[in-house]
C-alpha positions as CSV (number, residue, x, y, z in Angstrom):
1,M,173.0,-58.6,-40.3
2,G,171.0,-55.5,-41.4
3,R,168.0,-56.7,-39.3
4,K,170.1,-57.0,-36.1
5,E,171.5,-53.5,-36.7
6,D,168.0,-52.1,-37.2
7,E,166.8,-53.7,-34.0
8,A,169.9,-52.4,-32.1
9,K,169.2,-48.9,-33.4
10,A,165.6,-49.1,-32.5
11,A,166.5,-50.3,-29.0
12,A,169.0,-47.5,-28.6
13,A,166.4,-44.9,-29.8
14,K,163.8,-46.3,-27.4
15,A,166.3,-46.1,-24.5
16,E,167.2,-42.6,-25.5
17,E,163.5,-41.6,-25.6
18,Q,162.9,-43.2,-22.2
19,K,165.9,-41.3,-20.8
20,R,164.5,-38.1,-22.2
21,I,161.1,-38.7,-20.8
22,K,162.6,-39.5,-17.4
23,E,164.8,-36.4,-17.4
24,E,161.8,-34.3,-18.4
25,A,159.7,-35.7,-15.6
26,E,162.6,-35.1,-13.1
27,R,162.9,-31.5,-14.4
28,K,159.1,-30.9,-14.0
29,E,159.2,-32.4,-10.5
30,A,162.2,-30.2,-9.5
31,L,160.3,-27.1,-10.9
32,A,157.2,-28.1,-9.0
33,A,159.2,-28.5,-5.8
34,E,160.8,-25.1,-6.4
35,Q,157.4,-23.5,-6.9
36,Q,156.0,-25.2,-3.8
37,A,159.0,-23.9,-1.8
38,K,158.2,-20.4,-2.9
39,V,154.6,-20.9,-2.0
40,D,155.5,-22.2,1.4
41,E,158.0,-19.3,2.0
42,A,155.4,-16.7,1.0
43,T,152.7,-18.4,3.1
44,N,154.9,-18.7,6.1
45,A,155.8,-15.0,5.8
46,M,152.1,-14.1,5.8
47,M,151.3,-16.4,8.6
48,E,154.0,-14.7,10.8
49,V,152.6,-11.3,10.1
50,Y,148.9,-12.4,10.5
51,N,149.6,-14.2,13.8
52,A,151.8,-11.4,15.2
53,R,149.1,-8.9,14.5
54,F,146.4,-11.2,15.8
55,K,148.2,-11.9,19.1
56,K,149.0,-8.2,19.6
57,T,145.4,-7.3,19.1
58,F,144.2,-9.7,21.8
59,A,147.1,-8.8,24.1
60,D,146.1,-5.1,23.9
61,L,142.4,-6.1,24.4
62,E,143.4,-8.1,27.4
63,K,145.2,-5.1,28.9
64,E,142.0,-3.1,28.3
65,I,143.9,-0.7,26.1
66,N,141.6,1.6,24.2
67,M,142.0,0.9,20.5
68,E,140.7,2.8,17.6
69,T,141.1,-0.1,15.2
70,I,140.4,-3.8,15.8
71,D,141.9,-5.8,13.0
72,V,141.6,-9.6,13.0
73,S,141.4,-10.0,9.3
74,W,142.7,-13.1,7.5
75,Y,142.3,-15.2,10.6
76,N,139.9,-18.2,10.7
77,L,138.1,-17.1,13.8
78,S,136.2,-19.6,16.0
79,K,132.9,-18.7,17.6
80,K,134.5,-18.4,20.9
81,Q,137.2,-16.1,19.7
82,M,134.6,-13.8,18.1
83,D,132.6,-13.8,21.3
84,D,135.7,-13.0,23.2
85,I,136.2,-10.0,21.0
86,V,132.7,-8.8,21.5
87,Y,133.0,-9.1,25.2
88,R,136.1,-7.0,25.1
89,I,134.9,-4.2,22.8
90,D,131.3,-3.9,24.1
91,D,130.8,-0.4,25.3
92,M,134.4,0.6,24.4
93,E,133.9,4.0,22.9
94,A,137.4,4.2,21.5
95,V,136.8,1.6,18.8
96,Q,136.1,3.3,15.5
97,K,137.0,0.6,13.0
98,F,136.5,-3.1,13.0
99,H,138.2,-5.1,10.3
100,A,137.3,-8.8,10.1
101,H,137.4,-9.7,6.4
102,D,138.5,-13.2,5.3
103,C,137.7,-14.7,8.8
104,N,135.2,-17.4,7.8
105,L,132.4,-15.6,9.7
106,N,128.9,-16.9,9.6
107,L,125.6,-16.5,11.4
108,D,126.6,-18.5,14.5
109,K,129.9,-16.6,14.9
110,M,128.2,-13.2,14.3
111,Q,125.3,-13.6,16.8
112,Q,126.9,-11.8,19.8
113,F,128.4,-9.1,17.5
114,I,125.0,-8.3,16.0
115,E,123.3,-8.3,19.5
116,M,125.9,-5.7,20.5
117,F,124.8,-3.5,17.7
118,E,121.2,-4.0,18.7
119,R,122.0,-2.9,22.3
120,G,123.6,0.3,20.9
121,T,126.7,-0.2,23.1
122,I,129.2,0.0,20.3
123,Y,130.3,3.1,18.4
124,I,132.0,1.6,15.3
125,R,132.1,3.9,12.3
126,E,133.8,1.5,9.8
127,L,132.9,-2.2,9.5
128,W,134.8,-4.5,7.2
129,L,133.3,-7.9,6.7
130,N,134.4,-8.7,3.1
131,N,135.0,-12.3,2.0
132,N,133.1,-14.2,4.8
133,E,130.1,-16.5,4.8
134,L,127.4,-14.2,6.1
135,G,124.6,-15.1,3.7
136,D,121.1,-13.5,3.6
137,E,120.0,-14.6,7.0
138,T,122.9,-13.0,8.8
139,M,122.5,-9.9,6.6
140,G,118.9,-9.7,7.7
141,L,119.8,-9.6,11.4
142,L,122.7,-7.2,10.8
143,A,120.6,-4.8,8.7
144,D,117.8,-4.9,11.4
145,A,120.4,-4.1,14.1
146,I,121.8,-1.0,12.3
147,K,118.4,0.5,11.2
148,T,118.7,3.4,13.6
149,N,122.5,3.3,14.1
150,S,123.9,6.8,13.7
151,Y,127.6,5.9,14.2
152,L,128.2,3.4,11.4
153,K,129.4,5.2,8.3
154,N,131.2,2.6,6.2
155,L,129.9,-1.0,5.6
156,Y,131.9,-3.4,3.5
157,L,130.1,-6.7,2.6
158,A,131.8,-7.9,-0.6
159,N,131.7,-11.6,-1.4
160,N,129.3,-12.8,1.3
161,K,126.8,-14.8,-0.8
162,L,124.1,-12.1,-0.6
163,T,121.2,-12.5,-3.0
164,C,117.8,-10.8,-3.4
165,D,116.8,-11.6,0.2
166,G,119.9,-9.8,1.4
167,C,119.1,-6.8,-0.7
168,T,115.5,-6.7,0.7
169,S,117.0,-6.6,4.2
170,L,119.2,-3.7,3.3
171,G,116.3,-2.0,1.7
172,E,114.4,-2.1,5.0
173,M,117.4,-0.8,6.7
174,F,117.7,2.2,4.4
175,K,114.1,3.3,5.1
176,T,115.3,4.6,8.5
177,N,119.1,4.8,8.3
178,H,120.3,8.2,6.9
179,D,123.9,8.0,8.1
180,L,125.6,5.3,6.1
181,E,128.0,6.8,3.6
182,R,129.9,3.9,2.0
183,L,128.5,0.5,1.1
184,S,130.2,-2.3,-0.7
185,L,128.2,-5.2,-2.1
186,S,130.6,-6.2,-4.7
187,Q,131.0,-9.9,-5.7
188,N,127.5,-10.8,-4.5
189,P,124.9,-12.3,-6.8
190,L,122.4,-9.7,-6.0
191,T,119.9,-10.6,-8.7
192,E,119.6,-14.3,-7.7
193,G,117.1,-15.7,-5.2
194,G,113.7,-15.7,-7.0
195,G,112.8,-12.0,-6.8
196,D,114.2,-8.6,-7.5
197,G,115.8,-7.6,-4.2
198,F,117.9,-5.1,-6.1
199,Q,114.7,-3.2,-7.0
200,V,113.5,-3.4,-3.4
201,L,116.8,-2.1,-2.2
202,F,116.5,1.1,-4.2
203,E,112.8,1.5,-3.9
204,S,113.3,1.8,-0.2
205,L,115.0,5.1,-0.8
206,E,111.6,6.6,-1.5
207,D,111.1,6.6,2.2
208,N,114.6,8.1,2.8
209,E,114.9,11.5,1.2
210,S,118.2,12.2,3.0
211,C,120.2,9.1,1.9
212,G,123.8,9.9,2.8
213,L,125.6,7.4,0.5
214,T,128.7,8.9,-1.1
215,H,130.5,5.7,-2.2
216,L,128.8,2.6,-3.7
217,Y,130.6,-0.5,-4.8
218,L,128.6,-2.9,-7.0
219,S,131.3,-4.7,-9.1
220,N,130.7,-8.3,-10.2
221,C,127.1,-8.4,-9.0
222,R,125.6,-9.8,-12.2
223,L,123.7,-6.5,-12.9
224,G,122.0,-6.2,-16.2
225,D,120.5,-3.3,-18.1
226,A,117.3,-3.3,-16.0
227,Q,119.2,-3.0,-12.7
228,I,121.6,-0.2,-14.1
229,K,118.6,1.8,-15.4
230,L,117.0,1.5,-12.0
231,L,120.2,2.5,-10.3
232,T,120.6,5.5,-12.5
233,T,117.1,6.7,-11.7
234,W,117.6,6.4,-8.0
235,I,121.0,8.1,-8.1
236,A,119.4,11.0,-9.9
237,T,116.5,11.3,-7.5
238,R,117.4,9.9,-4.2
239,I,121.2,9.7,-3.8
240,P,122.3,13.3,-4.3
241,K,125.7,12.9,-2.5
242,L,127.0,10.0,-4.4
243,C,130.4,10.7,-5.8
244,H,132.0,7.3,-6.3
245,L,130.4,4.3,-8.1
246,E,132.1,1.1,-9.0
247,L,130.4,-1.3,-11.5
248,Y,133.2,-3.5,-12.8
249,H,132.5,-6.9,-14.3
250,N,128.7,-6.8,-14.7
251,N,126.4,-7.7,-17.6
252,F,124.9,-4.5,-18.9
253,T,125.2,-2.8,-22.3
254,D,125.2,0.6,-23.9
255,A,121.4,0.6,-23.5
256,S,121.8,1.4,-19.8
257,A,125.4,2.7,-19.8
258,S,124.3,5.7,-22.0
259,P,121.7,7.1,-19.5
260,L,124.2,6.5,-16.7
261,L,126.9,8.4,-18.6
262,K,124.4,11.3,-19.2
263,L,123.8,11.5,-15.4
264,V,127.6,11.4,-14.7
265,E,128.2,14.2,-17.2
266,E,125.4,16.3,-15.8
267,R,126.8,15.9,-12.2
268,R,130.3,16.9,-13.4
269,A,128.9,19.9,-15.4
270,E,127.4,21.1,-12.1
271,G,130.9,21.0,-10.6
272,N,130.5,17.8,-8.7
273,L,133.2,15.2,-8.4
274,F,131.7,12.0,-9.7
275,I,133.9,8.9,-10.3
276,C,132.2,6.1,-12.1
277,L,134.3,3.0,-12.8
278,L,133.1,0.4,-15.2
279,H,136.0,-0.1,-17.6
280,Q,137.0,-3.6,-16.6
281,G,134.6,-6.3,-17.8
282,N,131.1,-5.2,-19.0
283,D,131.9,-6.4,-22.6
284,G,128.4,-5.3,-23.7
285,V,129.4,-1.7,-23.2
286,S,131.3,-0.2,-26.2
287,K,134.8,1.3,-25.9
288,E,133.4,4.6,-27.0
289,I,131.0,4.8,-24.0
290,K,133.6,3.4,-21.6
291,D,136.1,6.1,-22.7
292,K,133.6,8.8,-21.9
293,F,133.4,7.7,-18.3
294,G,136.9,9.2,-17.8
295,D,137.5,12.3,-15.8
296,R,137.0,15.9,-17.1
297,N,140.4,15.9,-18.7
298,G,139.8,12.6,-20.5
299,E,141.9,10.6,-18.1
300,F,140.7,7.6,-16.2
301,W,140.1,8.2,-12.5
302,P,142.6,6.3,-10.4
303,E,140.8,3.3,-8.8
304,E,139.7,3.9,-5.3
305,S,139.1,0.3,-4.4
306,D,137.5,-0.9,-1.2
307,S,140.8,-2.2,0.2
308,E,142.8,-1.1,3.2
309,E,146.5,-1.4,2.4
310,D,147.6,1.7,4.2
311,D,149.9,0.6,7.0
312,D,153.2,-1.3,7.1
313,D,151.7,-4.6,8.1
314,I,149.0,-4.5,5.4
315,A,151.6,-3.4,2.8
316,Y,153.8,-6.3,3.8
317,M,151.0,-8.7,3.5
318,A,150.0,-7.3,0.1
319,K,153.6,-7.9,-1.0
320,A,153.5,-11.5,0.4
321,R,150.2,-12.2,-1.4
322,K,151.7,-11.0,-4.6
323,A,154.7,-13.3,-4.0
324,L,152.4,-16.2,-3.3
325,A,150.4,-15.5,-6.5
326,A,153.6,-15.3,-8.5
327,A,154.7,-18.6,-7.0
328,G,151.5,-20.2,-8.2
329,G,149.8,-20.4,-4.8
330,G,146.8,-18.3,-5.4
331,N,145.4,-15.8,-2.9
332,G,147.2,-15.6,0.4
333,G,143.9,-14.6,2.1
334,D,142.9,-18.3,1.9
335,T,145.7,-19.7,3.9
336,G,143.6,-20.3,7.0
337,L,146.4,-19.9,9.4
338,G,145.8,-23.2,11.2
339,S,143.2,-24.2,13.7
340,N,141.9,-22.3,16.7
341,T,141.6,-24.0,20.0
342,E,138.6,-23.2,22.2
343,S,138.9,-23.2,25.9
344,D,136.4,-24.8,28.2
345,S,136.6,-21.8,30.6
346,S,133.6,-19.5,30.6
347,L,134.0,-16.3,28.7
348,H,132.0,-14.2,31.2
349,T,133.6,-15.5,34.3
350,S,137.1,-14.3,33.5
351,R,138.6,-11.1,32.3
352,S,141.4,-13.1,30.6
353,L,141.0,-13.9,26.9
354,Q,141.1,-17.6,26.2
355,I,142.8,-17.5,22.9
356,T,145.2,-20.0,21.3
357,T,146.9,-19.1,18.1
358,Q,149.1,-21.2,15.9
């Protein structure tokens, strides 16, 4: 009798455990579905904003409206779409800013755009190309095209797989370009590639005694003590106007941070505003040294990041990206926004843009 009771209790316990496991699986499944619904909602909200802005940009270009800013960011542009843009803005003096970050741009898609710079028929002052697939070869062609460009002031190239070869190309550009004021190379492995392109980049400043750089972004570039010491030397001798330097998440230590700090303090003592941001990451730099990179009142400088969230649409998209991240969906800039359909009609035989958006 006791044995049967024990078996019955064991069976009941097993059934209860199976029920618990099933309920837990159902709970997790429901939670995952809820999170996915939030991701989908946030993604759809961003897609609506992206597509609306994208369509408006092309509609305005089609009407030949002079536009100061061309913004096609976060849209997976096809080659034909990029060529259509070039055809529209070539020789359009009103265009001052071109924002095309997170567009999956590569050498093939950038060819016509670069040739436009070579012809000198574009007057862009601000070029945003962050988070694309440019690589060293595209960088070489772009750098060559802007060697003598006196219009371009701000160039943003973060996260484009640029290595030593890309630095070498930029170095050649700096030998003759005296007008570039802001340069972002963050999130590029600048010390990779079998040489020291970083050294070449700054040695080029020997031939450019009037370097106009005021803002330099070099966060997450795998820079060590050798590179930071070199950078400090060239800032002191060849980049007199520099007032903003970002070096987050690199690999240097107090050995190079101390000489850089000395330079920053000397500049500030002379009455120059010099923001140097390296507090995040850089575990080899002591807290004592990091703290001394604060402002003259001992406070940290507010971060002046190379981002562009300054209008209603951008602010809305920033909010949507945060919602997407909170929902567990990652960065909204990677949504892709569907495919782009290319038309068979010739670009140069029609004044109408052949663009299909989804």
